N, C-alpha and C positions, 0 to 999 in steps of 0.2 A: 499484365498488371492493371488493376483498377485505376482509372484516372482520378486524381484527387485535387480538388481545387480549394477545399476547406479542410481543416483538422476534423477528424472524425474518430470516435472510439466506440467499437462494438464492445458491449459488456454483458455478461451473464453469470449466473451462479451455479455451482455444482458441488455437492458433498461438503457444504459449508465453506467453500473457497469462492472468491470472485476471480473470474477470468476476463481478460481484456485483450483486444486486438487494436493497436493503435495504428492509425494512418494519418501522418502529419504531412501537410501540403508543403511544396517547395517554398523556400523563403529565407529570410535572414536568420542567422544563428540565434537561438533563443534558450531559455532555461526556465526551471521551476523555482518557486519560493522554497526557502528552507522549511522542511516539515518532518513529521514522523507519522508512523502508522501503528495501530494496535496489533497488527499481525506481521508475520514474515512477508516480505515482498520479494519474489523471484521473477527475474526478467530475462528475456532472450532478445538480443539485438539482431535483427534480421538482415539489414542492408545498408546500415549507416553507422559510422563510429560515434561514440558519445563519451560522457565523462560524468562521474559522480564526485561530489565533495562529501566525504563520509569519514567519520572518525578522525577528523582534523587533517585529512590528506585528500589530495586529488587522485582518483583512480580512472585510468583510461579504460573504455569499454570498446574493444575492436568488433568488427563485424563478425557475427557468429558467436560472440561471447555470451556467457550466462553470468548473471550477477544476483547477489542476495543482500538484502538490507534487513537487519534485525529489528524486531518490534521495539518501538520507543526510542530509536536512534535518529537524532536529527541528520537530515541529508538534503542535498539538492542535486539536480541533474541538468546537464546543459549539452548543446551541441558543441562540437569542437570546431565547426566551420559552417558556412551557409549551406543550406539544404538545396541542391540543384535538382532534385527529384523527390518523389513522395518517399517518406521515411516510414518504415514499418518496424514494429517490435510487438512482442507478446508478453503479457504480464499475468502472474499468478500471485494472489494474496492468500495466504494460508493461515488458519488459526494457530495460536501458540500451542493450544492443547493437542492438536493433531501431531505437530512435531514432537511434542514430549512424549506422547504415547508410542510413536514409531521408534523414537530413540530408546525407550525403555524396553521395547520388544527386541530390538537389535542387540542391546547390551545384557538383557536378561535381568535388569534391575532399573530402578528409577535413577536416571542421570540428569534430570532437569531438561530444560529447553536447549536444544543443540546450539552450540556457538561455532560459527564459521569464521575462522581466522582470515581466510583469503576471500575477499568479497567478489572477485571477478575471476572466472575460469574459462578456459577453452577446452571442451570435452565433448567430442562428436556423439558418443553414446548417450550422455545426458541430454545433449541437445535433441536427439531423436526422440528420447522418452518425453521430453518437455512438449514438443509439438504433438506427439501421440496422445497425450492426455487432453490437450486443447481440442484435438480433433474428435476424441471419444465423447466429449461433453456437448458438442454443438455441431450439428443437431444431436439431441440427447441419445446416447446409446443405452443398452441395458445397464442397470446399476452395478452388476458384477463386473462388467467390462470397464466401466468408470473407475471403480474402486481398485481393480487390478492395475490399471494404468497409473493412478495416483500413488499407490503403494510402491510400485516398481520405481517411479521417479524419485519420490522422497527418500526412500531407503537408500538408493544408490548415492544421492547427494549426501546423505548423512554418512554413509559408510566411507565414502571417498574424501569428504572435505570437512566433517565436523571435528572440532578439536576435543578429544575425549577428556581433556583435563579441565575444561571450562564449560560453563553453562550460561545462558542468557537469563538475566534477572529482569522480568517485566511484570508489574511496573518496577522501575529501579528503586534501589534503596533510597528512602527519604524519611525525614522526621514524621512521626505519626500525625502531627498537626497538619502537615502538607499533604499527607496521604488522605486525610479526611477531606480536605478542600478539593483534591483531585477527584475523589469518588463522588463528591456533591455535584461537581461540574458535570461528570459523566452521566449522573442519574437525573440530570435536569437539563437535557440539551435544548429543550423548547422554551426555556424561560430566560427572561432578561435579568441575569443575576447581578446584583451590585457588589462592589468590593467589601462594603460594610457587612453585608450579609455573609459573604464568604469568610470574612475575617472572624465573625462570630462563630461560625461552624468550626473554623480551625483553632479558635482560642488564642489568636494572635492579633496584634494591631495591623492595619492595612500595609504599613511600610514594611514590617518584618515579613509578613506573608508574601508580599510581592517579590522580595529579595530571595527568600528561601525557596519559593516555588520556581522562580527562574533558575536558580542554582541546581535544583533537583531535576527539572524537566526540560531545561534549555530554552524555555520561552515563558513569558509572563502569563497569569491566569486568563486574561481576556483572549490572548491568541490561542492558548490551548483549547479553550471552550469553542471558539470558532473552528479550530482544526478538527475536533472530534464531531462537530456538527456536520462539517463537510464530508468527513469520512463516512458517518452514518447515512448521509444523504446519497453518497456514491453507491453504498451497498443497496440502498432501497431502489435506486434507479436501475441497478443491475438486475434486480429482481423483477423489473418491469413495472414498478409503481409510477403513477402519474406525477409529473414534475410539480404541478401545483400543490398536490397533496404532500408531497415530500417537503416542499418549502415550508408548509404549515407545520408539519410534524417536527421539523428541525429548528423552528423558531425564527424563521426569516419573515420580515414584515410583509413582504409581497414576492411575487415571482421574479420581478426585475431585480430586486435586492438579492435574492438567492442566486439568480443567474450571474450577476456581476461578481459575487464572491466565488462561485463555483468556477468560473472562467479563470480567475486569478490563480487558482490551485491547479486546474487541469487543462488550461489552454482551449477548452471547448465549453460551449453553453450546455446545460443540462439536456437540451433537445438534441444535441449532436453527440452526447455521451453514450446513450444506449438506444440507438435506432433498431428497428427489427433486423434480426440476423438473417441475411440472405445466404452468405457463403463464408464460412470461416475455415474452409479446408485449405485455401491458398491464401498467402504463401505458406 
């Protein structure tokens, strides 16, 4: 096992997905801020138990378990105990459209974005396919190999665990005024937007916009804006873009400002998020 003295996340992109290999250093039990993603997030816990707070409940994640978080769903993750050794897990962030298309191909009709009622599963075959897709993409294998590995993984997950009677709605249902505000934030990630400006776009006064936005998306407008800026920055770093340019493109005043916020979300600085990939074959 690679010796780990600092948190480190190897990140890369393939077929529209972001893939990550987390290596967290030994230390005190820790956790993430509550946040959401624009994509599905699939995770494999390799050697240490964890826990999600998701859909108003705590979900234990034992070693070897796979978990899924729906797009737009607020959640947090935390250690269940102090880390006595380096903690490893693999992550896959997949676009909503990909899951919609595969769900439709399986069902033979449009069934919307798959809804996974059980967020944590122990499934040896699925775990094998999850690791196989990671390994097929770094170092990059032929596209046909990557695509086959991704289709096998996602189709099996959908066939075994998707609830055929439900689908994910993302973005979630919300008043049109709030949807306009959300879209404006997403289209202007590099700008310092004021509440008065956003309220004008929504056609609401600032007080009502703040309340309706938080009720619809689980956080106030300023936090949602910061969250999507960090998410876009994460994807840019995973593509290998330079941290200083990413900071500028996502509206941070300087690299230290960017680094501080990024570390609050991901527990690592941008420089430790996407280092050159040396070996992601193990574990």
